[in-house]
C-alpha positions, 0 to 999 in steps of 0.5 A, a space after each residue: 500500500 502506498 503512502 497517503 497523499 497530501 490532501 488525505 493527510 490534511 483531511 486526517 489532521 488533528 489541528 490547524 498547526 498540523 494543517 499549516 505544516 502540511 501545506 508548507 510541506 506541499 510548497 516544497 513540491 516544485 512540480 505540483 500543478 496549480 490545480 493540485 495546489 488549489 486542491 490542497 488549499 481547499 482541503 485545508 480550508 474545509 478541514 479547518 472549518 470542520 475543526 472549528 465547528 461545534 460537534 453536532 448533537 446526535 439525533 434519536 433514532 427514528 422508529 421506521 420498523 412500525 408500519 403506518 397506514 393500512 396493511 395490504 393483504 
């Protein structure tokens, strides 16, 4: 199995500092295209928003096993 790409590592980053260090690591890739660099930036922005967002409360499970309406025979 190969090493994960930079975008994948950014998605798994635990802090904003780690994201910034990964982006600075990406700046060293001199042959990376503009599209690839833009993808890294978008991944970093998305992950930073995820880290800053408050956790969503869990929703109670719906009772979908119960049938509603008339039963067909």
